[in-house]
Each structure stands twice: as structure tokens, then as C-alpha cells.
Residue frames as qw, qx, qy, qz and C-alpha x, y, z in Angstrom:
[[0.023, -0.896, -0.442, 0.039, -0.09, -0.01, 0.08],
 [0.430, 0.444, -0.002, 0.786, 1.32, 3.42, -0.92],
 [0.330, -0.759, -0.376, 0.417, 1.68, 6.14, 1.73],
 [0.332, 0.663, 0.138, 0.657, 1.74, 9.82, 0.75],
 [0.406, -0.566, -0.306, 0.649, 3.17, 12.58, 2.78],
 [0.273, 0.796, 0.280, 0.462, 2.00, 16.00, 1.65],
 [0.483, -0.434, -0.128, 0.750, 4.28, 18.97, 2.49],
 [0.236, 0.941, 0.243, 0.015, 3.32, 22.50, 1.79],
 [0.551, 0.503, -0.119, 0.655, 5.96, 24.86, 0.36],
 [0.424, -0.386, -0.367, 0.733, 7.66, 27.27, 2.74],
 [0.063, 0.860, 0.290, -0.415, 6.78, 30.90, 3.00],
 [0.560, 0.406, 0.365, 0.623, 7.33, 32.80, -0.27],
 [0.133, -0.521, -0.036, 0.843, 8.21, 36.44, -0.97],
 [0.419, 0.637, 0.596, 0.251, 5.64, 37.90, -3.36],
 [0.054, -0.867, -0.093, 0.487, 6.52, 41.57, -2.88],
 [0.215, -0.451, 0.552, 0.667, 9.33, 41.56, -5.52],
 [0.265, 0.275, 0.844, 0.376, 6.92, 39.85, -8.03],
 [0.082, 0.829, 0.544, -0.102, 4.30, 42.41, -7.52],
 [0.121, -0.808, 0.111, 0.566, 6.64, 45.29, -7.70],
 [0.277, -0.228, 0.713, 0.603, 7.98, 43.89, -10.98],
 [0.519, 0.263, -0.211, -0.785, 4.46, 43.93, -12.43],
 [0.252, 0.059, -0.951, -0.168, 3.99, 40.22, -12.27],
 [0.609, -0.032, 0.304, -0.732, 0.32, 39.42, -11.74],
 [0.903, 0.171, -0.116, -0.378, -1.50, 36.14, -12.07],
 [0.977, 0.084, -0.112, 0.159, 0.77, 33.41, -13.18],
 [0.340, 0.690, -0.410, 0.489, 3.78, 35.66, -12.37],
 [0.564, -0.606, 0.375, -0.417, 3.25, 34.83, -8.76],
 [0.998, 0.009, -0.056, 0.033, 4.30, 31.21, -9.60],
 [0.663, 0.471, -0.297, 0.501, 7.89, 32.51, -9.79],
 [0.355, -0.812, 0.257, -0.386, 7.94, 33.88, -6.17],
 [0.573, 0.281, -0.708, 0.304, 10.89, 32.43, -4.39],
 [0.669, -0.505, -0.512, 0.186, 11.09, 31.25, -0.69],
 [0.181, -0.898, 0.192, -0.352, 11.72, 33.89, 1.98],
 [0.176, 0.463, -0.773, 0.397, 14.58, 33.19, 4.48],
 [0.603, -0.132, 0.541, -0.571, 11.70, 31.99, 6.90],
 [0.881, 0.290, -0.104, -0.360, 10.43, 29.68, 4.04],
 [0.568, 0.496, -0.649, 0.102, 13.87, 28.17, 3.73],
 [0.141, -0.314, 0.783, -0.518, 14.00, 27.43, 7.47],
 [0.757, 0.034, 0.325, -0.565, 10.54, 25.92, 7.26],
 [0.850, 0.351, -0.356, -0.167, 11.65, 23.54, 4.47],
 [0.272, 0.478, -0.754, 0.358, 14.75, 22.63, 6.61],
 [0.417, -0.184, 0.658, -0.599, 12.52, 21.86, 9.54],
 [0.867, 0.201, 0.042, -0.454, 10.22, 19.68, 7.33],
 [0.648, 0.463, -0.605, 0.017, 13.25, 17.76, 6.13],
 [0.047, 0.346, -0.829, 0.437, 13.93, 16.72, 9.72],
 [0.774, -0.130, 0.187, -0.591, 10.48, 15.13, 10.19],
 [0.317, -0.340, 0.885, 0.018, 11.10, 11.56, 10.87],
 [0.733, 0.395, 0.481, -0.274, 8.10, 10.30, 8.84],
 [0.547, 0.757, -0.236, -0.268, 10.02, 11.25, 5.71],
 [0.291, -0.527, 0.794, 0.081, 12.65, 8.67, 6.47],
 [0.567, 0.122, 0.814, 0.042, 10.47, 6.17, 4.69],
 [0.521, 0.743, 0.088, -0.410, 9.75, 8.26, 1.68],
 [0.769, 0.074, 0.493, 0.401, 11.02, 7.04, -1.62],
 [0.367, 0.321, 0.348, 0.801, 10.64, 10.14, -3.77],
 [0.027, 0.577, 0.262, -0.773, 9.68, 13.86, -3.55],
 [0.292, 0.514, 0.635, 0.497, 7.28, 14.99, -6.23],
 [0.099, -0.533, -0.222, 0.810, 6.96, 18.80, -6.62],
 [0.427, 0.828, 0.361, -0.033, 5.02, 21.20, -8.80],
 [0.631, 0.369, 0.117, 0.673, 6.97, 23.45, -11.16],
 [0.151, -0.955, -0.106, -0.234, 6.41, 26.58, -9.02],
 [0.359, 0.618, -0.471, 0.517, 9.55, 28.17, -7.78],
 [0.448, -0.536, 0.441, -0.563, 8.52, 28.06, -4.08],
 [0.963, -0.058, 0.139, -0.224, 7.65, 24.37, -4.39],
 [0.815, 0.453, -0.282, 0.226, 10.80, 23.51, -6.28],
 [0.138, 0.631, -0.539, 0.541, 13.01, 25.24, -3.72],
 [0.707, -0.384, 0.380, -0.457, 11.17, 23.50, -0.84],
 [0.989, 0.129, 0.004, -0.073, 11.62, 20.17, -2.58],
 [0.619, 0.588, -0.377, 0.359, 15.28, 20.78, -3.29],
 [0.201, -0.622, 0.537, -0.533, 16.04, 21.64, 0.39],
 [0.840, -0.245, 0.343, -0.342, 14.25, 18.52, 1.62],
 [0.921, 0.355, -0.149, 0.057, 15.99, 16.40, -1.09],
 [0.367, 0.658, -0.501, 0.425, 19.44, 17.74, -0.09],
 [0.367, -0.527, 0.543, -0.541, 18.81, 17.28, 3.57],
 [0.842, -0.079, 0.404, -0.348, 17.32, 13.74, 3.26],
 [0.156, -0.335, 0.848, 0.380, 19.02, 12.25, 0.10],
 [0.552, 0.446, 0.687, -0.161, 15.53, 11.47, -1.30],
 [0.260, 0.108, 0.569, 0.773, 15.37, 11.94, -5.07],
 [0.317, 0.554, 0.334, -0.694, 12.95, 14.60, -6.44],
 [0.273, 0.324, 0.745, 0.515, 10.79, 14.77, -9.48],
 [0.198, 0.293, 0.008, -0.935, 8.94, 17.62, -11.05],
 [0.268, 0.496, 0.818, 0.115, 5.32, 16.98, -12.21],
 [0.022, 0.023, 0.198, 0.980, 4.27, 19.85, -14.51],
 [0.368, -0.463, -0.648, -0.480, 0.67, 18.89, -14.01],
 [0.402, -0.516, -0.603, 0.457, 0.66, 19.71, -10.32],
 [0.040, 0.489, 0.109, 0.865, -1.01, 23.02, -9.64],
 [0.082, 0.079, 0.652, -0.750, -2.71, 24.81, -6.85]]
């Protein structure tokens, strides 16, 4: 039986995107804030992830960054699914 662990991306910084005139889909490019990076590092330390086999992420910048941090900390491979959206 497959077990899925859902992890929300860390806090993102939207100010720069809005100041640059990115509206709508432009928000997809918002990066993680320093706090968001810390949140991803904390998520990587969750003992439940030790049994995970793969990390699947949406193509949104904030989700990719979160997945990369967790992958780096845990050694779990990551995969991007372009069909994942909010």
C-alpha cells in the first residue's frame, strides 16, 4: 500500500513579483523567503520522511525550492510533475 506525505511549500516572498508587475501566473515565480527556507529545513527533519522514496514537486519556484532543500537534507530523489498546480 502506498503512503503519501503532503508537505506545503515554505513561506514565499511575493513583494518583488508584485513590484515587478508580475500578476496572475507571475506569482508562480515567487521564491522562498529566509523563513520559508527554514521551514523547509524543519520539514526535512520530520522522521516520517525517512520512509519516503521520492519527492514530487510542482514546477512553481517556491515548491521547487522546498523540494530541493528537503531532497538535499534527506538524500531522497526529487521529481517535477508539470501537471501539479494549486
